[in-house]
Structures are given as C-alpha cells and as structure tokens.
C-alpha positions in Angstrom: 0.0 0.0 0.0 1.1 3.6 -0.7 0.4 6.9 0.9 0.8 10.3 -0.7 2.2 12.7 1.9 2.3 16.4 1.2 3.3 19.8 2.6 1.4 22.7 1.1 2.0 26.4 1.9 -1.2 28.4 2.7 -1.1 31.8 1.0 -0.2 34.7 3.3 2.7 36.4 4.9 3.5 33.9 7.7 4.8 30.5 6.7 1.7 28.4 7.4 1.5 24.9 6.1 -1.0 22.1 5.7 0.3 18.6 6.0 -1.7 15.7 4.6 -1.4 11.9 4.1 -3.9 10.5 1.6 -4.2 7.0 0.2 -4.6 6.6 -3.5 -7.9 4.9 -4.4 -6.0 2.3 -6.4 -4.5 1.0 -3.0 -7.8 0.9 -1.2 -9.5 -2.5 -1.0 -11.9 -2.9 -4.0 -15.0 -3.4 -1.7 -14.3 -0.1 0.1 -13.6 2.2 -2.8 -17.3 3.1 -3.5 -17.7 4.0 0.2 -14.8 6.4 0.4 -14.8 10.1 0.2 -12.8 10.9 -3.0 -10.2 13.7 -2.7 -7.4 14.7 -5.1 -3.8 14.4 -3.9 -1.2 16.3 -6.0 1.9 14.3 -6.9 4.4 15.5 -9.5 1.9 17.9 -11.0 -0.6 15.1 -11.3 -3.9 14.9 -9.4 -4.3 11.4 -8.0 -7.8 10.2 -6.8 -7.3 9.5 -3.1 -9.1 9.2 0.2 -8.6 9.9 3.8 -6.8 7.4 6.1 -10.0 7.2 8.3 -11.9 5.6 5.4 -9.1 3.1 4.8 -8.5 2.0 8.4 -12.2 2.0 9.4 -13.8 -1.3 10.5 -16.6 -2.7 8.4 -19.1 -1.6 11.0 -18.1 2.0 10.3 -19.9 1.9 7.0 -23.1 1.0 8.7 -23.4 4.7 9.6 -26.5 4.4 11.8 -24.4 2.2 14.2 -21.1 4.1 14.0 -22.0 7.3 15.8 -24.1 5.9 18.7 -21.4 3.4 19.4 -18.8 6.1 19.8 -16.9 4.7 16.8 -16.6 8.1 15.0 -14.5 9.8 17.7 -12.2 6.7 18.2 -11.8 6.3 14.4 -10.9 10.0 14.0 -8.3 9.8 16.8 -6.7 6.6 15.4 -6.6 8.0 11.9 -5.1 11.3 13.0 -2.4 9.6 15.1 -1.5 7.3 12.1 -1.5 10.4 9.8 0.8 12.2 12.2 3.3 9.3 12.4 3.4 9.1 8.6 3.9 12.9 8.1 6.5 13.2 10.9 8.5 10.3 9.3 8.9 12.3 6.1 8.7 15.9 7.3 10.3 16.0 10.8 9.6 19.7 11.2 5.9 18.8 11.8 6.2 18.0 15.5 2.5 17.9 16.5 1.1 14.6 18.0 -2.0 15.1 15.9 -1.9 17.0 12.6 -3.7 20.4 12.8 -5.4 22.2 10.1 -2.5 24.7 9.8 1.0 24.4 11.2 3.2 27.5 11.6 6.9 27.2 10.8 9.7 29.7 11.5 11.1 29.2 8.0 9.7 28.6 4.5 10.6 25.2 3.2 8.2 25.3 0.2 5.7 22.8 -1.1 6.5 19.1 -1.3 4.8 15.8 -1.9 6.0 12.2 -2.2 4.6 8.7 -2.4 5.7 6.2 0.3 5.1 2.5 0.8 3.6 1.5 4.1 2.0 -1.6 5.6 -1.6 -2.5 4.4 -4.0 -0.3 6.5 -7.3 -1.6 4.9 -9.6 -2.3 7.9 -6.7 -2.0 10.3 -8.7 -0.1 13.0 -9.1 -3.1 15.3 -5.4 -3.9 15.0 -4.2 -0.3 15.6 -6.7 1.1 18.1 -5.8 -0.9 21.3 -2.1 0.3 21.3 -2.6 3.7 19.6 -0.7 5.5 22.4 2.4 3.4 21.8 2.1 3.1 18.0 5.4 4.0 16.2 6.2 4.6 12.6 8.0 1.2 12.4 4.6 -0.5 13.2 3.3 1.0 10.0 6.2 -0.3 7.9 7.9 3.1 7.9 11.6 3.6 8.8 13.1 7.0 9.4 16.3 7.9 7.6 16.3 7.7 3.8 12.6 8.8 3.6 13.0 12.2 5.1 12.2 15.4 3.2 13.2 17.8 5.9 12.5 21.5 5.5 
C-alpha cells in the first residue's frame, strides 16, 4: 500500500503549512472504494484520486453509519486516523512535530511545497489492530523507517 504525503503552503505572509497523508484509491480494497470520500492528492503535478486514512482503516461496522455514531466509533476512528497520519507525516517531514496534525502548522522558516509517495503496511480495515495500542504506536509499526525517507525542510 502507498500513501501520498504532502506539505502545502497556505497563501499569506506567515509561513503556514498544511500537511496531509492520503491513500490513492488504487491502493484501497476494492470493496471499500465506493464507500470512500474521494479527494485529489497532488503528486508530481498530477492529481491522483485519493481518500482519507480514516476511510481506509475503518472497520466494516463504520460503513453502517447508523451504528457508528451511537457506538462512539466516530470519535475513536478519528483519533486513530489522526495519530496514524501524524506518524506518517513526521517520518517524512520531521519539522511537523505535532502529535495530531492540525489544520494549519506554523513554521519559523519557509521550506516550500513538497509531496511524495511512500510505501507502508496495508492499512485496509486496520482499526481493530491499531486502536488498542494507539498510544504506543510507532512509525515502524506502519512499515515506515526513518532515515532515507526524510524530506526535511
């Protein structure tokens, strides 16, 4: 499975950036694709149909929306997805130090826009595997290893 990880500057005077990790639809399990929110990730000037990590890692019960919210699954799924996204982003862009990715992240310098595709472990329906140990989850648990992957600012 692959993830497209990007750093995009938000227009303005202060260097504000948005960091995202999106999964190309081609890497999402076929039975889930029709149930995913489709977004476009930019990679090498190409717009790749992608989706959010939450739609990929969600358990099958999540797609039964009438059960997901009353059971509290929505909040837990969001937390797990944000934590996984932060681990992926921080592996490639170590200047993003937040535990959970925020909408905007201020930097004291201007590294510019960047995006790359990185291979990770299969995250399709991985919620039940990841959620119990989310506080101790590390990049290596996702098949990511720091070092050669970094695109530091």
